[in-house]
C-alpha positions as a Markdown table, in Angstrom:
| # | Residue | x | y | z |
|---|---|---|---|---|
| 1 | Met | 87.8 | 72.2 | 99.6 |
| 2 | Ser | 86.7 | 69.5 | 97.1 |
| 3 | Glu | 87.2 | 70.0 | 93.3 |
| 4 | Asn | 83.4 | 70.0 | 93.0 |
| 5 | Ser | 83.1 | 72.9 | 95.6 |
| 6 | Leu | 85.9 | 74.8 | 93.8 |
| 7 | Leu | 84.0 | 74.5 | 90.5 |
| 8 | Lys | 80.8 | 75.7 | 92.1 |
| 9 | Lys | 82.6 | 78.6 | 93.6 |
| 10 | Ala | 84.2 | 79.5 | 90.3 |
| 11 | Val | 80.8 | 79.5 | 88.5 |
| 12 | Arg | 79.2 | 81.7 | 91.2 |
| 13 | Lys | 82.2 | 84.1 | 90.9 |
| 14 | Phe | 81.8 | 84.3 | 87.1 |
| 15 | Gln | 78.1 | 85.0 | 87.5 |
| 16 | Arg | 78.7 | 87.8 | 89.9 |
| 17 | Glu | 81.9 | 89.4 | 88.6 |
| 18 | Gly | 82.6 | 87.9 | 85.2 |
| 19 | Ile | 86.0 | 87.0 | 83.8 |
| 20 | Pro | 88.0 | 89.6 | 85.8 |
| 21 | Gly | 86.6 | 88.2 | 89.1 |
| 22 | Val | 87.5 | 84.6 | 88.1 |
| 23 | Tyr | 91.0 | 85.8 | 87.0 |
| 24 | His | 91.7 | 87.6 | 90.3 |
| 25 | Ala | 90.4 | 84.6 | 92.3 |
| 26 | Thr | 92.6 | 82.2 | 90.3 |
| 27 | Met | 95.7 | 84.4 | 90.7 |
| 28 | Lys | 95.0 | 84.5 | 94.4 |
| 29 | Arg | 95.3 | 80.7 | 94.5 |
| 30 | Ile | 98.3 | 80.5 | 92.3 |
| 31 | His | 100.4 | 83.1 | 94.1 |
| 32 | Pro | 100.9 | 81.1 | 97.3 |
| 33 | Leu | 101.8 | 78.0 | 95.2 |
| 34 | Ile | 104.6 | 80.0 | 93.5 |
| 35 | Lys | 105.6 | 81.4 | 96.9 |
| 36 | Gly | 105.9 | 77.9 | 98.3 |
| 37 | Met | 108.0 | 76.7 | 95.4 |
| 38 | Leu | 110.4 | 79.7 | 95.9 |
| 39 | Arg | 110.4 | 79.5 | 99.7 |
| 40 | Pro | 113.8 | 79.1 | 101.3 |
| 41 | Lys | 114.3 | 76.1 | 103.5 |
| 42 | Ala | 113.3 | 76.7 | 107.1 |
| 43 | Lys | 116.3 | 77.1 | 109.5 |
| 44 | Lys | 116.6 | 74.7 | 112.4 |
| 45 | Asn | 115.6 | 76.3 | 115.7 |
| 46 | Pro | 115.2 | 74.7 | 119.1 |
| 47 | Tyr | 111.7 | 76.3 | 119.5 |
| 48 | Ser | 110.0 | 77.1 | 116.2 |
| 49 | Leu | 106.4 | 77.4 | 115.2 |
| 50 | Leu | 104.5 | 77.3 | 111.9 |
| 51 | Tyr | 101.3 | 79.2 | 111.5 |
| 52 | Val | 99.2 | 78.0 | 108.5 |
| 53 | Ile | 96.8 | 80.8 | 107.5 |
| 54 | Gly | 93.5 | 79.4 | 106.2 |
| 55 | Cys | 91.7 | 82.8 | 106.4 |
| 56 | Ala | 93.7 | 85.4 | 104.4 |
| 57 | Glu | 90.9 | 87.9 | 104.1 |
| 58 | Gly | 90.2 | 90.7 | 106.6 |
| 59 | Glu | 92.2 | 91.6 | 109.7 |
| 60 | Ser | 92.0 | 88.3 | 111.7 |
| 61 | Gln | 95.4 | 87.0 | 110.4 |
| 62 | Arg | 97.1 | 90.1 | 111.8 |
| 63 | Tyr | 95.7 | 89.4 | 115.3 |
| 64 | Arg | 96.0 | 85.6 | 115.3 |
| 65 | Val | 99.3 | 85.2 | 113.4 |
| 66 | Tyr | 101.5 | 88.2 | 112.7 |
| 67 | Asn | 101.0 | 89.9 | 116.0 |
| 68 | Leu | 101.9 | 86.7 | 117.8 |
| 69 | Ile | 105.0 | 86.1 | 115.6 |
| 70 | Glu | 106.2 | 89.5 | 116.6 |
| 71 | Ala | 105.4 | 89.0 | 120.3 |
| 72 | Leu | 107.1 | 85.6 | 120.5 |
| 73 | Leu | 110.4 | 86.5 | 118.9 |
| 74 | Pro | 111.8 | 88.4 | 122.0 |
| 75 | Leu | 111.0 | 85.2 | 124.0 |
| 76 | Gly | 113.3 | 83.1 | 121.9 |
| 77 | Ile | 110.6 | 81.5 | 119.8 |
| 78 | Phe | 111.0 | 81.7 | 116.1 |
| 79 | Ala | 107.7 | 81.5 | 114.1 |
| 80 | Glu | 106.8 | 81.9 | 110.4 |
| 81 | Ala | 103.5 | 81.9 | 108.4 |
| 82 | Ala | 102.4 | 80.0 | 105.3 |
| 83 | Glu | 99.3 | 79.4 | 103.3 |
| 84 | Pro | 98.0 | 75.9 | 102.7 |
| 85 | Ala | 99.3 | 75.9 | 99.1 |
| 86 | Glu | 102.8 | 76.2 | 100.5 |
| 87 | Leu | 102.6 | 73.1 | 102.7 |
| 88 | Pro | 104.0 | 70.6 | 100.2 |
| 89 | Phe | 107.2 | 72.6 | 100.1 |
| 90 | Leu | 107.8 | 72.6 | 103.9 |
| 91 | Glu | 109.5 | 70.1 | 106.1 |
| 92 | Val | 107.4 | 69.2 | 109.1 |
| 93 | Asn | 110.3 | 68.3 | 111.3 |
| 94 | Ser | 111.6 | 71.9 | 111.0 |
| 95 | Phe | 108.9 | 72.9 | 113.5 |
| 96 | Ser | 108.2 | 72.2 | 117.1 |
| 97 | Leu | 104.5 | 73.0 | 116.8 |
| 98 | Val | 102.1 | 73.7 | 113.9 |
| 99 | Ile | 99.1 | 76.0 | 114.3 |
| 100 | Phe | 96.4 | 76.0 | 111.8 |
| 101 | Phe | 94.5 | 79.3 | 111.9 |
| 102 | Arg | 90.9 | 78.9 | 110.5 |
| 103 | Cys | 92.0 | 76.3 | 108.0 |
| 104 | Glu | 89.6 | 74.1 | 106.1 |
| 105 | Tyr | 90.1 | 70.3 | 105.9 |
| 106 | Ser | 91.6 | 69.7 | 102.4 |
| 107 | Ser | 94.0 | 67.3 | 100.7 |
| 108 | Leu | 96.8 | 69.8 | 101.5 |
| 109 | Thr | 96.0 | 70.2 | 105.2 |
| 110 | Ala | 95.2 | 66.5 | 105.7 |
| 111 | Ser | 98.5 | 65.4 | 104.1 |
| 112 | Phe | 100.5 | 67.8 | 106.3 |
| 113 | Leu | 98.6 | 66.7 | 109.4 |
| 114 | Lys | 99.6 | 63.1 | 108.6 |
| 115 | Lys | 103.2 | 64.2 | 108.4 |
| 116 | Cys | 102.9 | 65.9 | 111.7 |
| 117 | Val | 101.6 | 62.7 | 113.3 |
| 118 | Glu | 104.4 | 60.7 | 111.7 |
| 119 | Asn | 107.0 | 63.1 | 113.0 |
| 120 | Asn | 105.5 | 63.6 | 116.5 |
| 121 | Val | 104.8 | 67.3 | 115.9 |
| 122 | Pro | 101.8 | 68.4 | 117.8 |
| 123 | Thr | 99.1 | 70.4 | 116.0 |
| 124 | Val | 96.8 | 73.2 | 117.2 |
| 125 | Tyr | 93.7 | 74.6 | 115.6 |
| 126 | Asp | 93.3 | 78.3 | 116.2 |
| 127 | Val | 90.1 | 80.3 | 115.8 |
| 128 | Asp | 88.7 | 83.7 | 116.6 |
| 129 | Asp | 85.1 | 83.3 | 115.6 |
| 130 | Leu | 82.3 | 80.7 | 115.9 |
| 131 | Val | 82.7 | 79.5 | 112.3 |
| 132 | Phe | 83.0 | 75.8 | 112.9 |
| 133 | Asp | 79.6 | 74.6 | 114.0 |
| 134 | Pro | 77.0 | 74.0 | 111.2 |
| 135 | Ser | 74.2 | 73.9 | 113.8 |
| 136 | Ile | 74.4 | 77.7 | 114.5 |
| 137 | Val | 74.8 | 79.2 | 111.0 |
| 138 | Glu | 71.2 | 80.5 | 111.1 |
| 139 | Gln | 72.4 | 83.0 | 113.8 |
| 140 | Ile | 74.8 | 84.7 | 111.3 |
| 141 | Ala | 73.2 | 87.7 | 109.5 |
| 142 | Ala | 75.4 | 87.3 | 106.5 |
| 143 | Tyr | 74.3 | 83.7 | 106.0 |
| 144 | Gln | 70.7 | 84.7 | 106.2 |
| 145 | Gly | 71.1 | 87.1 | 103.4 |
| 146 | Met | 72.8 | 84.6 | 101.0 |
| 147 | Leu | 71.2 | 82.9 | 98.1 |
| 148 | Pro | 70.5 | 79.1 | 98.7 |
| 149 | Ala | 73.5 | 78.0 | 96.6 |
| 150 | Asp | 75.8 | 80.3 | 98.6 |
| 151 | Gln | 74.3 | 79.1 | 101.9 |
| 152 | Glu | 75.1 | 75.5 | 100.8 |
| 153 | Met | 78.7 | 76.4 | 100.1 |
| 154 | Tyr | 79.0 | 78.4 | 103.3 |
| 155 | Lys | 77.8 | 75.4 | 105.4 |
| 156 | Ala | 80.2 | 73.1 | 103.6 |
| 157 | Gly | 83.0 | 75.5 | 104.6 |
| 158 | Val | 81.8 | 75.5 | 108.2 |
| 159 | Ala | 81.7 | 71.7 | 108.2 |
| 160 | Ser | 85.2 | 71.6 | 106.8 |
| 161 | Tyr | 86.5 | 73.9 | 109.6 |
| 162 | Leu | 84.9 | 71.5 | 112.1 |
| 163 | Lys | 86.6 | 68.5 | 110.5 |
| 164 | Met | 90.0 | 70.3 | 110.7 |
| 165 | Leu | 89.4 | 71.3 | 114.3 |
| 166 | Gln | 88.6 | 67.7 | 115.2 |
| 167 | Ala | 91.7 | 66.4 | 113.4 |
| 168 | Cys | 94.1 | 68.6 | 115.4 |
| 169 | Asp | 95.6 | 67.7 | 118.8 |
| 170 | Tyr | 94.7 | 70.9 | 120.7 |
| 171 | Ala | 92.9 | 74.2 | 120.1 |
| 172 | Thr | 93.5 | 77.8 | 120.9 |
| 173 | Ala | 90.8 | 80.6 | 120.8 |
| 174 | Ser | 90.5 | 84.3 | 121.4 |
| 175 | Thr | 87.8 | 84.2 | 124.1 |
| 176 | Glu | 86.8 | 82.1 | 127.1 |
| 177 | Tyr | 83.4 | 81.6 | 125.5 |
| 178 | Leu | 85.0 | 80.0 | 122.5 |
| 179 | Val | 87.3 | 78.0 | 124.7 |
| 180 | Ser | 84.3 | 76.5 | 126.6 |
| 181 | Tyr | 82.3 | 76.0 | 123.3 |
| 182 | Ile | 85.1 | 74.1 | 121.6 |
| 183 | Thr | 85.7 | 72.0 | 124.7 |
| 184 | Gln | 82.1 | 71.0 | 124.9 |
| 185 | Leu | 81.8 | 70.4 | 121.2 |
| 186 | Thr | 85.0 | 68.3 | 120.7 |
| 187 | Gly | 86.3 | 67.3 | 124.1 |
| 188 | Lys | 89.7 | 68.8 | 123.2 |
| 189 | Glu | 91.9 | 70.7 | 125.6 |
| 190 | Val | 91.7 | 74.4 | 124.6 |
| 191 | Phe | 93.8 | 77.4 | 125.6 |
| 192 | Arg | 92.8 | 81.0 | 125.5 |
| 193 | Ile | 95.2 | 83.4 | 123.6 |
| 194 | Pro | 93.5 | 86.8 | 123.5 |
| 195 | Asn | 93.8 | 89.1 | 120.5 |
| 196 | Gly | 96.3 | 91.9 | 121.1 |
| 197 | Leu | 98.2 | 94.8 | 119.6 |
| 198 | Asn | 101.5 | 95.0 | 117.8 |
| 199 | Lys | 104.3 | 97.6 | 118.0 |
| 200 | Ala | 103.3 | 99.3 | 114.8 |
| 201 | Gln | 99.7 | 99.9 | 116.0 |
| 202 | Ile | 101.0 | 101.3 | 119.3 |
| 203 | Gly | 103.5 | 103.5 | 117.5 |
| 204 | Ala | 100.9 | 104.8 | 115.0 |
| 205 | Met | 98.7 | 105.8 | 118.0 |
| 206 | Gln | 101.5 | 107.9 | 119.5 |
| 207 | Lys | 101.8 | 109.9 | 116.3 |
| 208 | Leu | 98.1 | 111.0 | 116.3 |
| 209 | Pro | 97.2 | 114.4 | 117.7 |
| 210 | Gln | 95.5 | 114.5 | 121.0 |
| 211 | Ser | 92.5 | 116.9 | 121.1 |
| 212 | Arg | 88.9 | 116.7 | 122.2 |
| 213 | Pro | 86.9 | 115.8 | 119.1 |
| 214 | Lys | 83.5 | 117.1 | 118.0 |
| 215 | Arg | 80.5 | 115.1 | 119.1 |
| 216 | Glu | 80.8 | 112.4 | 116.5 |
| 217 | Ile | 79.7 | 108.8 | 117.4 |
| 218 | Gly | 81.2 | 106.0 | 115.4 |
| 219 | Phe | 80.0 | 102.5 | 114.4 |
| 220 | Leu | 82.9 | 100.6 | 112.9 |
| 221 | Ser | 81.1 | 97.8 | 111.2 |
| 222 | Gly | 83.5 | 96.2 | 108.9 |
| 223 | Ser | 81.5 | 93.3 | 107.5 |
| 224 | Lys | 77.8 | 92.9 | 106.8 |
| 225 | Thr | 77.5 | 90.4 | 109.7 |
| 226 | His | 76.8 | 93.4 | 112.0 |
| 227 | Gln | 73.5 | 94.5 | 110.3 |
| 228 | Lys | 71.2 | 93.1 | 112.9 |
| 229 | Asp | 73.7 | 94.0 | 115.7 |
| 230 | Phe | 73.5 | 97.7 | 114.7 |
| 231 | Glu | 69.7 | 97.6 | 114.8 |
| 232 | Arg | 69.9 | 97.1 | 118.6 |
| 233 | Ala | 71.2 | 100.7 | 119.0 |
| 234 | Ala | 69.5 | 102.3 | 115.9 |
| 235 | Pro | 66.3 | 103.6 | 117.6 |
| 236 | Ala | 68.2 | 105.2 | 120.5 |
| 237 | Leu | 70.7 | 106.8 | 118.0 |
| 238 | Ala | 67.8 | 108.2 | 116.0 |
| 239 | Arg | 66.4 | 109.9 | 119.1 |
| 240 | Ile | 69.8 | 111.2 | 120.1 |
| 241 | Leu | 70.4 | 112.8 | 116.6 |
| 242 | Lys | 67.0 | 114.4 | 116.8 |
| 243 | Lys | 67.6 | 115.8 | 120.3 |
| 244 | Tyr | 71.1 | 117.0 | 119.5 |
| 245 | Pro | 71.4 | 118.6 | 116.0 |
| 246 | Asp | 75.2 | 119.0 | 116.4 |
| 247 | Val | 75.8 | 115.3 | 117.1 |
| 248 | Thr | 76.7 | 113.1 | 114.1 |
| 249 | Leu | 77.0 | 109.4 | 113.4 |
| 250 | Thr | 79.8 | 107.9 | 111.2 |
| 251 | Val | 79.4 | 104.4 | 110.0 |
| 252 | Val | 82.4 | 102.6 | 108.5 |
| 253 | Gly | 82.0 | 99.4 | 106.5 |
| 254 | Phe | 79.1 | 97.5 | 105.0 |
| 255 | Leu | 75.8 | 98.5 | 106.4 |
| 256 | Asp | 72.3 | 99.3 | 105.1 |
| 257 | Leu | 71.0 | 102.2 | 107.1 |
| 258 | Pro | 67.9 | 101.2 | 109.2 |
| 259 | Glu | 64.7 | 103.1 | 108.6 |
| 260 | Ala | 64.9 | 104.7 | 112.0 |
| 261 | Leu | 68.0 | 106.7 | 110.9 |
| 262 | Gln | 67.1 | 107.5 | 107.3 |
| 263 | Glu | 65.5 | 110.8 | 108.4 |
| 264 | Ala | 68.7 | 112.0 | 110.0 |
| 265 | Gly | 70.1 | 113.2 | 106.7 |
| 266 | Ala | 73.5 | 114.9 | 106.9 |
| 267 | Gln | 73.9 | 113.9 | 110.5 |
| 268 | Val | 74.8 | 110.4 | 109.3 |
| 269 | Gln | 77.9 | 109.7 | 107.3 |
| 270 | Leu | 78.5 | 106.3 | 105.6 |
| 271 | Leu | 82.1 | 105.5 | 104.8 |
| 272 | Pro | 83.5 | 102.4 | 102.9 |
| 273 | Phe | 85.7 | 99.8 | 104.6 |
| 274 | Met | 89.0 | 101.2 | 105.6 |
| 275 | Glu | 92.5 | 99.8 | 106.0 |
| 276 | Tyr | 93.7 | 99.8 | 109.6 |
| 277 | Glu | 95.9 | 102.9 | 109.7 |
| 278 | Ala | 93.2 | 105.0 | 108.1 |
| 279 | Leu | 90.6 | 103.6 | 110.5 |
| 280 | Leu | 92.9 | 104.3 | 113.5 |
| 281 | Lys | 93.2 | 107.9 | 112.4 |
| 282 | Leu | 89.4 | 108.2 | 112.0 |
| 283 | Thr | 88.8 | 106.5 | 115.3 |
| 284 | Ala | 91.0 | 109.0 | 117.2 |
| 285 | Ser | 88.8 | 111.8 | 115.9 |
| 286 | Leu | 85.6 | 110.3 | 117.3 |
| 287 | Tyr | 83.8 | 111.2 | 120.5 |
| 288 | Ala | 82.7 | 107.7 | 121.3 |
| 289 | Val | 82.2 | 104.3 | 119.6 |
| 290 | Ile | 79.3 | 102.0 | 119.9 |
| 291 | Ile | 79.5 | 98.2 | 119.8 |
| 292 | Pro | 76.0 | 96.8 | 119.6 |
| 293 | Leu | 75.7 | 93.0 | 119.3 |
| 294 | Glu | 72.9 | 90.4 | 119.4 |
| 295 | Tyr | 74.4 | 89.2 | 122.6 |
| 296 | Glu | 71.9 | 86.4 | 123.2 |
| 297 | Thr | 73.4 | 84.4 | 120.4 |
| 298 | Asp | 76.4 | 82.1 | 120.6 |
| 299 | Phe | 77.8 | 83.6 | 117.4 |
| 300 | Cys | 78.0 | 87.1 | 119.0 |
| 301 | Gln | 79.0 | 85.9 | 122.4 |
| 302 | Ala | 82.1 | 84.2 | 120.8 |
| 303 | Lys | 83.4 | 87.5 | 119.3 |
| 304 | Ser | 86.5 | 89.0 | 120.8 |
| 305 | Glu | 87.0 | 92.4 | 122.5 |
| 306 | Leu | 89.2 | 93.9 | 119.8 |
| 307 | Lys | 86.8 | 96.7 | 119.2 |
| 308 | Phe | 87.3 | 97.7 | 122.9 |
| 309 | Phe | 91.1 | 97.7 | 122.9 |
| 310 | Glu | 91.4 | 99.3 | 119.4 |
| 311 | Gln | 89.4 | 102.2 | 120.6 |
| 312 | Ala | 91.1 | 102.4 | 124.0 |
| 313 | Leu | 94.4 | 102.6 | 122.2 |
| 314 | Val | 93.4 | 106.1 | 121.0 |
| 315 | Arg | 91.5 | 106.9 | 124.3 |
| 316 | Val | 88.0 | 106.7 | 122.8 |
| 317 | Pro | 85.4 | 105.3 | 125.1 |
| 318 | Val | 83.0 | 102.6 | 124.0 |
| 319 | Ile | 79.4 | 101.6 | 124.8 |
| 320 | Ala | 79.1 | 97.9 | 124.2 |
| 321 | Ser | 76.5 | 95.1 | 124.4 |
| 322 | Pro | 77.2 | 93.0 | 127.5 |
| 323 | Thr | 78.7 | 89.8 | 125.9 |
| 324 | Glu | 80.8 | 87.7 | 128.3 |
| 325 | Val | 84.1 | 89.1 | 127.0 |
| 326 | Tyr | 83.0 | 92.8 | 127.1 |
| 327 | Gln | 81.8 | 92.3 | 130.7 |
| 328 | Ser | 85.3 | 91.0 | 131.5 |
| 329 | Cys | 87.2 | 94.0 | 130.1 |
| 330 | Ile | 84.7 | 96.9 | 130.7 |
| 331 | Glu | 83.9 | 98.1 | 134.2 |
| 332 | Asp | 80.6 | 99.7 | 133.5 |
| 333 | Gly | 80.8 | 103.5 | 134.0 |
| 334 | Val | 84.6 | 103.4 | 134.7 |
| 335 | Asn | 86.5 | 102.5 | 131.5 |
| 336 | Gly | 83.4 | 102.2 | 129.3 |
| 337 | Phe | 79.7 | 101.5 | 129.3 |
| 338 | Leu | 77.6 | 98.4 | 128.9 |
| 339 | Ala | 74.2 | 98.7 | 127.3 |
| 340 | Tyr | 71.6 | 95.9 | 127.9 |
| 341 | Asn | 68.6 | 97.4 | 126.2 |
| 342 | Asp | 67.2 | 100.4 | 124.2 |
| 343 | Lys | 66.9 | 102.5 | 127.4 |
| 344 | Asp | 70.6 | 101.9 | 128.2 |
| 345 | Trp | 71.8 | 102.9 | 124.8 |
| 346 | Glu | 70.0 | 106.2 | 125.0 |
| 347 | Glu | 70.8 | 107.1 | 128.6 |
| 348 | Lys | 74.5 | 106.2 | 128.3 |
| 349 | Leu | 75.0 | 108.0 | 125.1 |
| 350 | Ile | 73.4 | 111.1 | 126.7 |
| 351 | Thr | 75.6 | 110.8 | 129.7 |
| 352 | Leu | 78.8 | 110.8 | 127.6 |
| 353 | Leu | 77.6 | 113.6 | 125.4 |
| 354 | Glu | 76.6 | 115.9 | 128.3 |
| 355 | Asp | 79.7 | 115.2 | 130.4 |
| 356 | Pro | 82.9 | 115.7 | 128.3 |
| 357 | Ala | 85.1 | 115.4 | 131.4 |
| 358 | Leu | 83.6 | 111.9 | 132.1 |
| 359 | Arg | 84.2 | 111.0 | 128.4 |
| 360 | Asp | 87.9 | 112.0 | 128.6 |
| 361 | Ala | 88.4 | 110.2 | 131.9 |
| 362 | Met | 86.7 | 107.1 | 130.7 |
| 363 | Gly | 88.9 | 107.0 | 127.6 |
| 364 | Glu | 92.0 | 107.6 | 129.7 |
| 365 | Arg | 91.2 | 104.7 | 132.0 |
| 366 | Ala | 90.5 | 102.4 | 129.1 |
| 367 | Phe | 93.9 | 103.2 | 127.6 |
| 368 | His | 95.7 | 102.5 | 130.9 |
| 369 | Ser | 94.0 | 99.1 | 131.2 |
| 370 | Leu | 95.6 | 97.8 | 127.9 |
| 371 | Gln | 99.2 | 97.1 | 128.8 |
| 372 | Ala | 98.7 | 94.2 | 131.2 |
| 373 | Val | 96.5 | 92.3 | 128.7 |
| 374 | Tyr | 96.8 | 93.4 | 125.1 |
| 375 | Tyr | 100.4 | 94.7 | 124.6 |
| 376 | Pro | 102.9 | 92.5 | 122.8 |
| 377 | Glu | 104.7 | 91.5 | 126.0 |
| 378 | Ala | 101.4 | 90.3 | 127.5 |
| 379 | Ile | 100.1 | 88.3 | 124.5 |
| 380 | Gly | 103.6 | 86.9 | 123.9 |
| 381 | Ala | 103.8 | 85.6 | 127.5 |
| 382 | Arg | 100.3 | 84.2 | 127.3 |
| 383 | Ser | 101.0 | 82.4 | 123.9 |
| 384 | Lys | 104.3 | 81.0 | 125.2 |
| 385 | Glu | 102.6 | 79.6 | 128.3 |
| 386 | Ala | 100.0 | 77.8 | 126.1 |
| 387 | Tyr | 102.6 | 76.4 | 123.6 |
| 388 | Asp | 104.9 | 75.4 | 126.4 |
| 389 | Thr | 102.1 | 73.4 | 128.0 |
| 390 | Ile | 101.2 | 71.7 | 124.7 |
| 391 | Leu | 104.9 | 70.8 | 124.1 |
| 392 | Leu | 105.3 | 69.5 | 127.6 |
| 393 | Lys | 102.2 | 67.3 | 127.3 |
| 394 | Thr | 103.4 | 66.0 | 124.0 |
| 395 | Ala | 106.8 | 65.1 | 125.4 |
| 396 | Arg | 105.1 | 63.2 | 128.3 |
| 397 | Lys | 102.9 | 61.3 | 125.9 |
| 398 | Arg | 106.0 | 60.2 | 124.0 |
| 399 | Met | 107.6 | 58.9 | 127.3 |
| 400 | Asp | 104.4 | 57.0 | 128.1 |
| 401 | Val | 104.4 | 55.2 | 124.8 |
């Protein structure tokens, strides 16, 4: 990010949050710098990876970095994580491969990329969302709600992501849709590494009580980018709540309740954003979870299936919009439901509500479909296969030179 962009961002932060906001943002930048200065020298390892975390907010870094670090260790691969501010304190030749997760192109990342080239260390750009193509930003609900100055800064960030993606040797992504999109956009070789679970998540699930919950439907929004997505299911939900007075809807995250649901009163509960463990506990108490998406857009098509496997972990069935990735993991009517339109949302919600045995069986089947794809052993093997291929191709290129 340029000095001019940083200044603009600081001014916007001051206007919105005053001196406390600027202070916390500044400390957030200084902390990784201090961390880098105090960082112990990396130990030499025959197969070692460095993940550079460009997106430290939200849960993505857990799925794209820390879960993979845990899953790769039993396979003899040592990996560590760093923020861009720590890069000047790291020795490139300590690593076999460097993975930049959602990093912007900056003086820090550009300098480290140059060192990677000089030391024949291959680089990978990893991404789990379609946040690198300026031509599709109008599809993003959060962008549409921004002030013009914030939109300008957002687009600059997206362009910076793209520049960084183009500068790396290879790319990895969370869905086949993203893999194809990046290939067509950049011509790079791209590998799919799905999002997956870690041991702590699996262990936390095992501690939760197993009992049939009351008829409570969940929408686990998280960010405001899902405002328009939710409106796909809102009319059907409004009719459901009117038809079944004992059915409730719980919304977690940032969402403005659509007009269709404002008459539901106490049947709708709005909860703030939750940390993962609290969210897992809440999810286990739900009857079903809905995952509506504007599935015609590239932005939504690119999203991963983590909302399926997170709910399946606690045996809660989902009804999801039919994006490519949800069609790949949900067998409609078997381990979940797919809803193409308003009629589907209503009919499939009613089917689940009126058939508790089907609801339980569907959740159980969803749970048993996880291990082969989303458990640490599976994502570790998938990651190792991708990284092995990249390292082999790099070695062959060196021999050809």
